C-alpha positions in Angstrom: 2.7 16.3 2.3 3.5 12.7 3.2 5.1 9.5 1.9 3.8 7.2 -0.8 5.5 4.3 -2.7 4.7 3.1 -6.2 5.6 -0.5 -6.9 7.4 -0.9 -10.2 8.7 -4.4 -9.8 7.9 -7.2 -7.3 9.6 -10.3 -8.5 12.9 -11.9 -7.5 15.8 -12.9 -9.8 13.8 -13.9 -12.9 11.2 -11.6 -14.5 7.9 -13.1 -15.6 5.3 -12.1 -18.0 3.4 -10.5 -15.1 6.1 -9.3 -12.7 9.3 -7.4 -13.0 12.4 -7.4 -10.9 12.7 -5.1 -7.9 12.1 -1.3 -8.3 10.0 1.2 -6.4 9.5 5.0 -6.5 9.0 6.8 -3.1 7.2 10.2 -3.3 8.2 12.3 -0.3 6.1 15.4 -0.6 7.0 15.9 -4.2 10.6 14.6 -4.0 10.9 11.3 -6.0 13.4 8.6 -4.9 14.1 5.5 -7.0 14.8 2.5 -4.8 16.6 -0.3 -6.7 16.4 -0.5 -10.5 15.8 -4.0 -11.9 15.6 -4.7 -15.6 12.6 -2.9 -17.2 12.4 -0.1 -14.6 12.2 2.7 -17.1 9.3 1.0 -18.9 7.5 0.7 -15.6 8.2 4.4 -14.9 6.4 5.2 -18.1 3.6 2.8 -17.5 3.0 4.4 -14.0 3.3 7.9 -15.3 6.3 8.8 -13.2 8.2 11.8 -14.8 11.8 10.9 -15.4 12.9 14.5 -14.7 11.6 14.2 -11.1 14.1 11.6 -10.2 17.3 13.0 -8.8 18.3 10.3 -6.3 18.7 6.5 -6.9 19.3 4.1 -4.0 20.7 0.6 -4.8 20.5 -1.9 -2.1 23.0 -4.4 -3.5 24.8 -5.6 -6.7 22.6 -8.5 -7.8 21.3 -8.0 -11.3 17.6 -8.1 -10.4 18.2 -4.9 -8.4 20.5 -3.0 -10.7 20.4 -4.2 -14.4 18.0 -1.4 -15.3 20.2 1.4 -14.2 22.6 1.7 -17.3 19.6 1.9 -19.6 17.8 4.5 -17.4 21.0 6.7 -17.3 21.2 6.5 -21.1 17.6 7.5 -21.5 18.1 10.5 -19.2 20.9 11.6 -21.5 18.8 11.1 -24.6 16.0 13.2 -23.0 18.4 16.1 -22.5 18.7 16.0 -18.7 21.1 18.5 -17.3 20.6 18.1 -13.5 23.1 15.9 -11.6 21.9 12.4 -10.9 22.9 11.1 -7.4 23.4 7.4 -7.0 23.8 5.7 -3.5 25.3 2.3 -3.2 28.4 0.4 -2.1 31.7 1.5 -3.7 31.7 -1.4 -6.1 28.6 0.1 -7.8 30.7 3.0 -9.2 33.5 0.5 -10.2 31.0 -1.6 -12.1 28.8 1.2 -13.6 31.4 3.8 -14.7 32.9 1.7 -17.5 29.4 1.0 -18.9 28.5 4.7 -18.7 31.8 5.7 -20.4 31.3 3.1 -23.1 27.7 3.6 -24.0 26.9 7.1 -22.7 30.2 8.9 -22.8 28.8 12.4 -23.6 26.1 12.7 -21.0 24.8 16.3 -20.5 24.7 15.7 -16.8 26.9 14.5 -14.0 26.4 11.1 -12.3 27.4 11.6 -8.7 28.2 8.4 -6.7 27.8 8.3 -2.9 29.4 5.3 -1.4 27.5 3.4 1.4 29.4 1.6 4.1 27.2 -1.6 4.3 28.1 -2.9 7.8 26.8 -0.1 10.1 23.7 2.1 10.1 24.4 5.5 8.7 22.5 8.6 7.4 23.3 8.8 3.7 21.0 11.6 2.6 19.2 14.5 4.3 17.3 17.6 3.2 14.6 19.7 4.7 11.9 17.1 3.9 13.3 13.7 4.5 16.3 11.9 6.1 17.5 8.5 4.6 19.4 6.0 6.7 21.0 2.8 5.3 21.2 -0.2 7.5 22.8 -3.6 7.1 20.8 -6.8 6.3 22.0 -10.4 5.9 22.5 -11.5 2.3 25.1 -13.3 0.2 26.9 -10.0 -0.7 27.1 -6.6 1.1 23.5 -5.4 1.2 21.6 -2.6 2.9 18.0 -1.6 3.6 16.8 1.9 3.6 14.8 3.9 6.1 13.1 7.1 4.9 11.8 9.3 7.6 10.2 12.7 7.3 11.9 15.5 9.1 10.0 16.9 12.2 7.2 19.1 11.0 6.4 22.6 12.1 3.7 23.4 14.7 0.4 24.7 13.4 -0.8 28.2 14.2 -3.9 28.6 16.4 -5.2 31.8 14.6 -7.9 32.5 17.2 -5.4 32.5 20.1 -2.8 34.5 18.1 -5.4 37.2 17.4 -6.4 37.3 21.0 -2.8 37.9 22.1 -2.0 40.3 19.3 0.8 38.2 17.7 2.2 40.1 14.7 2.6 38.2 11.4 6.4 38.4 11.5 6.4 36.3 14.7 4.4 33.4 13.2 7.5 31.6 11.6 9.1 31.5 15.1 6.0 30.1 16.7 5.9 27.3 14.1 9.4 26.4 15.2 8.3 26.2 18.9 9.3 29.5 20.3 7.3 31.4 22.9 5.9 34.8 22.3 7.0 37.8 24.4 4.5 40.7 24.3 5.6 44.4 24.3 4.8 44.6 28.0 7.1 41.7 28.8 4.5 38.9 29.3 5.6 35.6 27.9 2.9 33.6 26.2 3.8 29.9 26.0 4.0 28.4 22.6 1.5 25.7 23.3 -1.1 28.4 23.9 -0.6 29.8 20.4 -0.1 26.7 18.3 -1.3 23.1 17.8 1.1 20.1 17.8 2.6 19.3 14.5 1.4 16.3 12.5 3.5 13.2 13.0 6.5 12.5 10.8 5.9 9.5 8.7 8.4 6.7 7.8 9.0 4.0 5.2 11.5 1.2 5.4 12.7 -0.8 2.4 14.1 -4.2 3.6 15.6 -5.9 0.6 17.0 -9.4 0.1 17.9 -10.9 3.6 17.7 -13.8 5.9 15.6 -13.4 9.0 17.8 -11.2 11.2 16.9 -9.8 14.6 19.0 -6.6 14.0 16.5 -5.6 11.3 13.7 -5.3 13.9 15.6 -2.6 15.7 16.4 -0.8 12.4 12.7 -0.6 11.3 11.0 -0.3 14.7 7.7 1.6 14.7 7.7 2.6 11.0 4.5 3.5 9.4 5.1 1.3 6.3 7.6 -1.6 5.9 8.4 -3.4 2.8 10.1 -6.7 3.5 11.1 -9.4 1.0 9.1 -12.6 1.2 10.7 -14.7 -1.6 9.2 -18.1 -0.4 6.5 -19.7 1.7 7.4 -21.5 4.9 7.5 -24.9 3.4 10.7 -23.6 1.7 12.2 -22.2 4.8 15.4 -24.3 4.4 15.8 -23.0 0.9 15.2 -19.4 2.0 17.9 -19.8 4.7 20.4 -21.3 2.2 19.9 -18.6 -0.3 19.8 -15.7 2.3 16.2 -14.9 1.8 13.0 -14.8 3.9 9.6 -16.5 3.9 6.3 -14.6 4.0 5.8 -15.8 7.6 9.3 -14.5 8.6 8.6 -11.1 7.0 5.4 -10.8 9.0 7.3 -11.8 12.2 9.7 -8.9 11.7 6.7 -6.5 11.2 5.1 -7.9 14.4 8.2 -7.7 16.5 9.1 -4.2 15.2 5.6 -2.8 15.9 5.2 -1.4 12.4 1.8 -0.2 11.2 1.6 -1.8 7.8 3.6 -4.5 5.9 4.2 -4.9 2.2 5.7 -8.2 1.0 7.4 -8.7 -2.3 10.5 -10.1 -4.2 8.5 -13.3 -4.9 10.0 -16.4 -6.4 8.9 -17.0 -9.9 7.5 -20.4 -8.8 4.5 -18.6 -7.3 2.1 -17.5 -10.0 -0.7 -17.1 -7.4 0.5 -14.8 -4.6 -2.6 -15.2 -2.4 -1.1 -18.1 -0.4 2.0 -15.9 0.6 -0.4 -13.2 1.6 -2.5 -15.5 3.8 0.7 -16.9 5.4 1.9 -13.4 6.3 -1.5 -12.3 7.5 -1.7 -15.2 10.0 1.1 -13.5 11.9 0.6 -9.8 10.9 -3.0 -9.1 9.7 -2.2 -5.7 8.2 -0.2 -7.1 5.3 -0.5 -6.3 1.6 1.0 -7.7 -1.5 3.5 -5.2 -3.2 1.6 -5.5 -6.4 3.1 -3.7 -9.4 1.3 -0.5 -10.3 -0.2 -0.1 -6.8 0.5 3.0 -4.7 0.7 2.6 -0.9 0.6 5.5 1.6 2.6 5.5 4.7 
């Protein structure tokens, strides 16, 4: 159980010989979610031993090429591999408009359905939910309609206190109800409070993906208190004017968001190709928020 993210790509618009455009895979207790799909994503999936068949949901933050150009090729490969399960894709409505003609031209006889889920990019909204995780999209400030994503585990069940349950004679058929927080009523009518028979559940973990954006105070509220935050950090502070003009953030600004939001851990990524050495960006962020790490390709980070 838990949340872990594998970094597939950490660069901005231009890929380099060492870094690919944005893509990540989030493992939520065995459910795999692909977040953005820059060019080269399927190669990175292979390199990091992520099984293609485990990916049923793809979340696209916005329609800039470095976040989406890998998707047509990945869909084609799914077809060649004989996939039959539906593939669910979440993005603004224009994603379907752009992608469908490409699919119909190059992959017109797919053995599976591509199901598009349209995101309204201007207000926070829950866009996916199952028994394990809930996904919320929230607006960020970029040149085109763009969203970030918040993945939060569903509330977990309470843990059974076996010693106390044996003492009060709790039958096995009642244990599922205890896990959900119900009290136990004995045959003679005595009510045994749930907290006498169970332990509190483990905390629900959370991961926020904050893609291309200017520094924006509304993001702080959207990611408040998350266990792990990924925030773009395209430039260093000496390029703050350029960051503002291109609707991006600096490493220091990303760290300020993490600090103000009270998150536990920060990952910075989406680096400009001008930076071959990323240690200065890390140092700049750590001056503000010490628990910062570089979203280095191939690394796995636990929430």
